Phi, psi and omega in degrees: 000132181250178181231150179247136176110169186260312183285130185300325186289335185250006180294130177261139180290139172261120177272110180283134178249153183227156184207136173266133174248115184220189186200169175291334184197171176294155177080011182275343179115018182300311187292321178301314179292317181298310180295320176298319178293319178300314181291320181293314183291321178299322178295335176273000178091014178278131176280094185244140176227170186218159175221156173250128175283119178099178184279114182198117177274326194285308182298324181295328177291324174293318176304316181297320180294321183283327186263337185081009182235156183301148176286165186208142168248143175231121187228114187285342175273309189280336185255133168301146179307323181296325177293316176303315177301313181297318180294319179297317180299320182287319183291329186260012184303325182232033182241141174274333188219132174246121172254123180253113179273124177287168173244146182051225178267163187307316186258012183277121177204205180245171177285107186210168175306155182305136179081357184234028184275347186089356180285150176297333177302327178300318180290320179299316180291312185293320185268354179069032185262135176291159181245130169262112188266122178265122185240127171280107187267003180296142176086000179199168178222278183297332181298341179293340176295319177295318179300313181294323177298318179294315180293328183287333186248358187296316182224115181299339181275355181242117186258117171276114188255345179192168186224141168244126177269124183247151177060050179283133185276332186192172174297325179295315177303312180297317183294324181294318178293315180299316182295322182290329185262357188301322183293343178286339179077013180267120177296133174267114188265357179183154177223114184258123183292157182296331180271044178292164177304157182301145181287163174296143184297150182234162171216197196291337178255007180134209179298149168300136188303148181305317185292345182261352181291128189289337179212062187298315183299318180293318180296316179293323178298316180293321179294319176300317178296321181293316180292323179295330178289332190243355175237151175272097185298322178297318178294323179295317179297320181291335179292328182299146183255144173302139180259140177292158179286116179271147182237170175100160181242185184271353185301127176079358182250325184264171179297136177287151179295144177283001180178174178275331174231108190255117173285113185248112175296131188210100173192196186294342179267340185223090185223358185273080174234129181290134181303323182290332178292311179297322178299320182291321176302313182296321181297329179281001178095006182280151175251132179262126180244093183288147173214160184243110174299322181297335175268011177062044178257140176275162175301135181303135184295338182285347184284155175250359172203162181230136181235123175254107180286174169288176181158229184232053177298333181295338178273349185229025186304313182299316180295320180292318179298332179271358183272079185295324178297316180294308185295315180293322178293324179291322178294316178296320179300311184295343180288338185231345188219155183288145174228133178231141179235133176252126174055255179301324173299320177296323176299318183288332178290341184282186182285312189219141171237121181266125181278183186297330180276000181089002180279134182267135185233128180289131178252204190293329182071018178278342169235158190270356184280162172233151182228159180224136169262350178282324178262081190274145170206126183288131172240118188213131175155163174290150179222143168246131184241137172247115184292137183266349178206168176293143178186194185291338180275348182145181180277163179305135182094346178298137180256129179238151173243141181189215184201171169233142173203098179203163177249352183285155177237153174275116179268330173225120182292328170081002174072022174290151169291140182288147180280318189208162168261128184253147165228161179277182186296337182262009174093002180283131182293132174259320179118190180292145183211161179073187180208159176211141173214114181058237183274358186256138180217159179188161180192157173285349181287124173266119180279135178250317185198163172290140171290161182287344177230157174238154180249000000 
């Protein structure tokens, strides 16, 4: 429960309400509806915030731009329940409404104990939040009644409370879907026509990043107006359920900071850092010192550690290879202080990065491996990592949960000592992964949270 107003004696409690926005599958329009609702409701003066169910850096940045509040991830597999509670409590402190956008389909997760599959349905059940289901109705009409009946009864703990019909072809098409589904008693809160405004541009890991969008504010404003025209905003707000007051803090639950003053690479090539991780570092007293490798900046000398996040270095390999100040400064930094790279950062720490056209670019050479974006293979999934030595991620034996999502391949392993032993989300052993040399470490593994047990 949050409070409104400045004077303590006159502050009125804000009862935060919550709603899950999900769909039967990817590509149904969840992100379009979520961003449009955030922009439209914010335009009406509603204090609205958003979260993404599952591991996703890109959508949370768009959520932040549309809502004016920091982005947030909630992951029922990677995060201990107590961490989820603490993150929600922090995110909703000054919010009237929390919209949680699902990933893939509502019930899509992994084979895991109940409530820990990573599916958006886990959050709906655990938090008691109703679901607004976005359905792409193109290519069918009456058959959507069967789909809705199935989703409504599949899990008694998950309540489908309303529906948005997306990509409606005509008034006749809309009438046929409405008539077929009327007996189910599910309110249809909106119908979005097939000739909607163009979608936000995409690339190989999802949407083009919010910070790279040439006219993001105008695009979100137009999307908000479009959603306001085709959805009943008052009905959507009424659908949301009051959320109980969550307690607890992030201490002992989130990743510890890799140093007290962290040089953080931050630009279009290095942007994949989870908001809750940075928030936890700051709460632990760490100072983040951003710098831009694309602007040929070296890690700040005042820092005592350097973190190279994931992102899109494969799209900027030539520019990075020509950034002598950055690369030389990074090498000098690594001689005396720890440097860690996640995914794209790990690629830049290696010897060579091959771009999509097959051109090879020299990288920092602090680790011995080489990677290629020309020889692509998708790597996607939850990961549990057991650290093999002490380092910035924790002491040897520490168990971390996170994920991988990349298309790059390792073309030369380079003889690095492995950073961690990996298993997938269902416990199947993957084997040694990542690399470490002296004070330098890296991996394609993105860390989300500490696991609940250590080995």
